[in-house]
N, C-alpha and C positions, 0 to 999 in steps of 0.2 A: 760770431758764428764760425763753425768749423770751415776750414779751407776746402772748397769743393773740387779741387784739382785731383786727377787720378793719383792713386797711391803708388808707392814703390812696389814693383813686382815682388811677389812672395812665392817661395817654395818651401814647404815644410821639410827641412833637411834631416839627414840621418843622424845628426848630432843631438836631436831632441831627447831630453831625459838623461843626458850624459854629462860628463864633466871633463874639461881638457886635462891632458896629462903632459907635462913638460918633458919632451925627449929631444935629444941632440940630433942635428943634421937632418931634419925633416925637409922634404921638398917644398919649394915655394907653393903656396896655395893649399897646403895639406896640413891638417892638424890630427893629433892623436887624442882619442877620447876613450873613456871607460866603456867596458862591455856591459850593457844594461842588464838589469834583473827585472823580469816581468812579474807583477803581483796583482791580485784582485782584492778589493776591500769588501766589506759586508754588503755594499750596494751593488756589487758586481761591476764596479768601475775598474777598468784596467789602468794600472800605473806603471810607468817605466822608472825604475829606481837606480840611483848611483850606488854601486857596491862600495862599502866602507868596512874597515876593520873595527873591532870592539871599541877602539879609541876614536872612532869617526874619522879616521884618516883614509885618504885615497891612495892606496899602495897596490896597484893592480899587477897581476902576473901577466895579463894579456891586455892589449889595447886594440882598437880599430882605427885605421887611418881613413879619414873622410875629408871631403872638400870643406874648406874653411868658410865658404859662403854659398848662398843659394845658386843652383845651376839650372839650366834648361832641362825639361823632362827627357829630351833625347837630342844630343848633339855630339856625335862621336868625334874623337880626335882625328884630325886630317892625316896624320902620319900612319894611321892604322889601315892595313890593306883589307879588302873585302873578305878574304879568307880568314884573317885574324879576327875581324869583327864578328863573323859567323861563329867562330870558336868561343868568343866572349859571350855572345848571346845564347849559346848552347849550354851555358852553366846552369845546372839544375839546382842543386843545393849549395855546393861549394866546389872550388877547384884548388888543389894543393899547389904550393909554390913550385915544386919541381915540374909539375904538369904545365903551369903557366910559363915557366922558362922554356920548356920544349916547344910550346906554341908560338911564343913571341920572339924567341931567339936571343941573340946577343943584346938586343935593345930592350929586353924584358922589363928592367926596372924603370927606364924612362917612359915607356909606353904605359906601364902600370900607373905611374904618377899622373900621366895625362888622363887616364881613365878615372882615377880618383877625383881629379880636379873638375872633370866635366860631369860628375855625378853619376858615373856608370857603375862603379864597384866600390865595395868596402873591403879593405885589406886587413885581415886579422894578423896580428904580430905578437910574438912572445917578447916580453920586456927583459932586457939583458942588463945586469948591473945597474938597475934603477933608472938609467937615462938612455940606454941603448935599446935597439929593437932588432928583431929578426923576423922576416916575412914567413907566414905560415900557410895562409890560404885566402882566397877571396870569395865573396858572394856578390850577386847583383844587388843594386839598390832597389828599393820598392818600385820606383818609377820605371826603371829599365826592365825589371822582372815582369811588370804588367804589360810591357810593349814587346817582349822578346818574341813571342809566337808570331805576331803580325810582322815584325821587322825581319824575322828569318824567312818568312814566306816571300817577302818583297826582295830580299837579297838573293835567295836561291832561284827566284823567278818561277814562271809557269811554263811547262813544255809547249803548250798550244794556246797562245793568247787569243787567236781567232775563235777557237772552240769555246773557251771560257766566256768570251765576250758574247757569243751567240747564246750560250746557255743562260747567262744572267738576263739577257733580254727576254728569253723565253719564259723565265720564271716570273717576270713582271707582266707579261703580255695579257693575262686574264684579270688583272687587278686595276680597276679604274682609278683608284686612289694613287696609283703609282704612274699614271700616264705621263705626268711632267718629267718624272725621273727617267722613264723609258725613253722619252724623246731626247733628253740630254745625253744618255748613254749611246743611243742610236746615232747621234750626230758627233760622237767621239770615237771613231774607229781606232782599233789598236794597231800599232806598228810591231816592232820587235818586242815591245813591252806593252802592258796594259796601262791605260791612262784613266784617271778619275775625271769625270765630266766637270767642266767649269760651271760653277753655280749650283752644285749638288746640294740638296737640302740636308744631307748627312753632315756637311761641313767637315768631312774627314780628309786627311792628308795622305793616308796609307791605303793602298789598294785593298789589302786584306780586311781592314776595318770597314771600308766602304762595301766590300763584297758581303761580309757578314750581315751588315745592316740591311742591305737589299734583300738577301735571301730570307732573313728573319721577317721583314715586313711583308714579303710575298706570301708567307705562311700566316702571319698574324692577322692581316686584314680580312681574308676569307673566314678566319676562325671567329670573327666578331659576331657572326650569325649563330654561333653555338651558344647554348645556355650557360656553359661552364667557362670560366676564365682559363686561358692556357697558362701553364706553368713555365718558369724559366728553363728548366731542364727539358721539358717537352718541346718547347720552341727550338732549343738547340738540337734536339734529336731529329725533329722533323725538317728543319731548314739546313742543318749542317751534317746530319746523319751521325751525330756524336753527342750523346747526352752529357758527356764529361767535358765537352768543349767549354772553355772558361768565358764567362761574361765579364770581361775586363771593364774597368770604368770607361775606357775609350769606346769600346764596342757598345756598351749601354747608352752612352751619350749620343753616338752617331745614330743608333736605332731610334732613340727618343727624339732627336732632331728631325728625323725622317717622318715619323708618324705623328709628331706634335703632342705626345703624351709622355709624362715621366715614366721611366722604366718600372718603378715599383707600383705604378697604377695600371700599367699595361699588362703585367704578368703576375701570377701568384708566386709566392716564395722568393721574392726579391729582398735581399738584405740591405735595407736602407736605414742609415743612422742620421742622415743630415738632409734637411730640405731648406732651400734658400729661394727667396724671391726679392728682387730689387736691382738697383743700378750697379751691377758687378759683372765683369767678363773674365773668363779664365780659359786655360787649356786643361782638359782632362786627358792626359796622355798627349796625343797629337790631334785631338778633336776640339774645336772651339765650342765653348758652352757659354750661353748668355742668360744670366739669372733674371734679366729684365724681360727678355723675349719668350722664355719658356713659360708655358701656360698649363696648369696653374702655378707650377714651381719647378725648380731644378732639383733633382734627387741625386744623391751621391752616397754609395756605400761607405762605411767607416774606413775600410782599407783604401778606398779611393782618395780620401783626404790627403794621404801621404804622397799621392801621385800628382798633386796640384802644382801648377807652375804658372808664372807670368800672369798674376792677378792684377786687374785694373778695376778700381772701385772709386766712384765719385758720390757715394751716399753721404747724407748728412749725419748718419749715425747707424748703429746696429741695434735691432729690436729682437730680443730673445723671447720666444713664446713656449710655454711648457707643454701644452696639450695639442694633439694633432688636429682635432676639430676646430679649436680656436685659431690655430695657424691658418687653416683653410678660410675661415671667416675674415681674418685680417688681410689675406691675399686678395680679397674682393674689394678692398678699399683703395682706389687709385691714389688718393692723397697721401697714403702711407707708403705703398710699394714704389711709387715714382721717386721718392726721396730717401726712404729708409731701407736698409738691407735687413729683411725679415728672416729669422732663422728658427727652425724647429730642430732640436737635437735629441728628441726621445728621452725626456726626463733628465736624469743626472748626466752631465756632459762627459764625453770621452776625452782622452788626452789629445786626440786629433783636433777636436773642436776647440779645446782650450788653446792649443798652439795656433790654430787658425785665427782666433780672436786676438791673440797677442800680436800676431803679425800685422793686423790691420790697426796699427797704432794711430793715435791722433783722432779717433772717432769716439764720440760718447756712446756708452752702452746703457740701454734701457731693457727692462725685463718685466713681463707680466706672467705671474704664476698663480697656481691655486692658493687660495687664502687658507692654508693649513700649515701644519708644522713642516711637512716635507717640501711644500712650495717655498717656504722661507729658507730651508736648508739647502735646496738646490741653488738658489741665488747666492747665498753666503758661500757655499762651497766653490762655485764658479768664480766669484769675485776674488777669493783667496788664490785660486789656481792661475787666474789670468793676471793677477797683480794690479788690477785696475778697479776703480769704483763702478758699481752698477746702480743705476737709478730705478727703483721699483715704480711701476706704473699701475694704476687701478688696484692697489693693494692697501686700501685704507680701512680704518676702524669702522667708519660708517657703512661701507660696503659689506664688511664682514658681519656686522651686527644685523643688517637688514637681509642678508643673503640666506638662501636655503641650505641648511646643513645636511650633509650626506650621512647615510647610515654606516655605522661601524660596530663591529663586535666589541664587547667590553675589554678584551685583552689589547686589541689594536688601539682602542680609544685611550687606554691608560698609557700605552707606549707613546702615543702622540702627545699626551699631556706632559709626560716627562721630557720629551724632546723639545716641546715648546718652552718649558721652563728653562732648559739649558740655553736655547736660542735667545731667550729674553735677556740673558747675561752676555752671551758670546756671539750671537748672530750679527748680521749686517745691521749697523746702527739705525738705518731708516726703517727697519722692520721689527725692532725690538718691542715697540708698543703693541704691535699686532701679535707678536709671539706671546707677550704677557697676557693679552686678552684671550688668546686661544687656550693658554694654560688655565686661566680663570674659568673658562667655559668647558673644562674637563677634557680638552683635546679635540673638541668638535672642529670640523673643517668645512669650507665652502669652495666648491669647484668653479673654475672659470666659466664653464659652459652655462651655468645658471645665472650669470651676470651680464649676458649679452645686451639685453635691452638697456641696462643702465650704463654700460661701458663703451660698446662699439660706436655709438654716435659721437661720444666725447673723445674717442681715442686720438684722432688727428690733433686736436687741440692740446691734449695731454702731452703728446710727443713733441709738439712745438716748444714746450716749456723746458725740455731736457737739453742741458748744455754740458760741455766738458767741465770738470770740477774747477778748472782754473779760468774759465771764461767769465766775463762780466755779466 
């Protein structure tokens, strides 16, 4: 059986999709990597590619200096003053090296190396004479960029803590669902600075993240009596008086923790690419997220995946589900979600999901997809990108032959027949027989949703049979 102990903490680092470049005299804990090229394939899947010359050699003119290992989402170097930290966080797109030197002074290089090591910045450099380098500019890493606005508010402080404390209490006063949060804040009077109440349901660690969640919930709860679901921009405009205010992953998760509903279910127009349910805990920015306690699931936007840090997972395996409705049905089965980490990634996987799965090494991967050519291709594609075997579940010839085939126009049917013929030769070995049967059936497919009666009752038993490839 797989080892049930918590896994090594994971942070998807800035080196993803890049290749190390050997340069001389790099600081300890810092590596040079290629500057990535972003491309999209025919399935709209985004890929981060390593730039190479026509001979497939890596000979870059520019490199990025990044941390050589995962770092906390936010842990500034102790040598950095508050003024300097503010200047770092105020980086919008990029800061040029002369500006950085003016801000950090004589100790600019050492402090920059510290910032790279702690996962704060990426330093772009020109390559000099093949193995040397010259600093050019820096940008904030994804995790620091997501937190910048809230951390700046915390560092700069609020001019009248008593007034803000009173204002936040007033915003909650007419909302019964926030009575417990009201009592917590009322019993936490501010001093010279504002304090987050102990035991807050938001599970936030930064005041601004906490404040945004409270203000949003104070608008969201009364809006539930309206026939139309409130949109993400509308909620920002009504609660923060700014429709352009960013719903960072940390803010989304604090708000979701407070109202007890995933962000993408609470509002319209939420960009969610990843839903998870099962025995896993992590930090989204500086907010604790628990994929076992979130009901019905934990939702995370694709850009939020790169802001993950300090993941602890004691699941027996990872179960990937192709369709949204099927994922919801699986989340209702305690025997599965208590022991398996269930993931819905919106069809073809993003690079972030692939990297996330690679990081949770040592866990078997199982997948349930549509019994059609694209269902097989999704699993084969992900197995190649993750570099690990995936065990198909409930994707048998018997289920396909007995299942209801969905309607397709002739052109799409022919395209699926051709794809199935190709997958019968090149696809994941465990599904080649199914691909061959689909090709023989002129490309017809069977969707997961039509198989619930046959599959859902048997699914816990099917997953119990899944093991790591090298297990007995």
